[in-house]
C-alpha angles and dihedrals in degrees: 000000000000117000090242090056091051092049089051090053092048091050092053090059106030113074095201117086119269123208118196132189106261099216112042120071110166125177110262117205102168151339133264144162111279095246094055103029118128131199115301091029129108124219137167144227122226121163133009097276091067097049092085090067092064088082094054111024118120093206115132093215139018139200104222135187117249094275117129095205092058092046090051090051091052089050091053090053093046094244119149112231145182122199122221136178087230111031094178092057089047090054091050089054090048091054089051089054091060103030132055118182117239112274119174120223117267116269144093118271115229091242095053114110114216123180111231090236093060118108117221124192128209123302095009118167120213112178130199119315096001114155120208111185133203122312096006119150122207114186126211118306098010110158120204120185125209126306097012118148121204113192124218123297095010118146121210118193128228117288096010118146123213111193125214120300099006119134128219110194132207122313095357113156115210121185133220125302096005124152123213112187129214119297096012117136117207120192102011119152117289118237097267120158131147117216114233135167089260095049137271118345112209116236108209113235104227098165129091144224127250123196113187125213122310096009115154122204120194130225117295093004120146128211109185129207119231133236089255133000122015146301106224134193116192127231120287094013117144127208122194126217120301097012118151120210110191127219117293098010118154113208121185130221126290094017120153119206119184129214125302094012117145130199120196120219122299097015116154123204125191128226122295095004118153124219114188126209123309095006116158123202122194127232116293095359118149123221113198129227114289095006121149124214109193124217116305094002112162106211115197100161141031120298118213123236111280094007122138116214133183140178135033114306085028119239132175110293096244090055090046090056092053092047091049090053091052091046091059090055097049095103090053092046091048091054090051092051092049091052091049092051092050092050095047 
């Protein structure tokens, strides 16, 4: 499509103002990172480390931040550009203009097994070897890829996509426009055992899991149900691959949780918090609204709203930086102590 057509599409979705170069209108055939882009592709610049590529990129068009010096540089190189308050979001919209994820046509494959008591809405897709058990409700436009099993009494909201080989266990409630990726298990038993003299007594997990609208769960993630009550994930929250959400956790809306993070039972997380990769959160801890837990943080206690913590055990980020600086000097400090002991 022409660059001007793409800019028009971006402007229809992005609420912030877009400003495009008035003269250049190249043909755009795809998208690419700025350091590998070729002619007829569009890329973007976000952050100082990418500015250096403006001198060498072969991209025909760029999405730039609202910085006149970068726009002038693009003009000098003959590159078409559009400015945006959020270039990365603009690039995401550009990708969507050229790429549509695979979505099979609605219909029920001959090998799918559907209990007669299940309720199916309009335009539902059930692929090969899908199993839909008793009392399940699938709302309009649900798309289920091969080998998915949905246990009894589960409810799947309109437009939700279940990718191949994921499992939705009993009484799980999934909202509208959610995405559950391959290998994920939603609603499995929480880790509930009572110690006795004879060994571990199993505590049955009679609760259920609730995913609100537009939740996305990554590959091989697990969201466990509790002994009683519910495990809940708020709307627009995103979980990366191999994330574990323990029984009874309550996660707010707009939360982002990166890969290999694990939450023990009963953890609560406020709205729009961010948990980076390999974070661990102890039982019953509370993470406040807007808090950030950096990679590999080990959180044993509550984290205040808006606070940034690092390290294990986790401490405020400013303290962590000071501790890290001291840590790098430990060999030197140890040598000084040894010399002092010898001279004493």
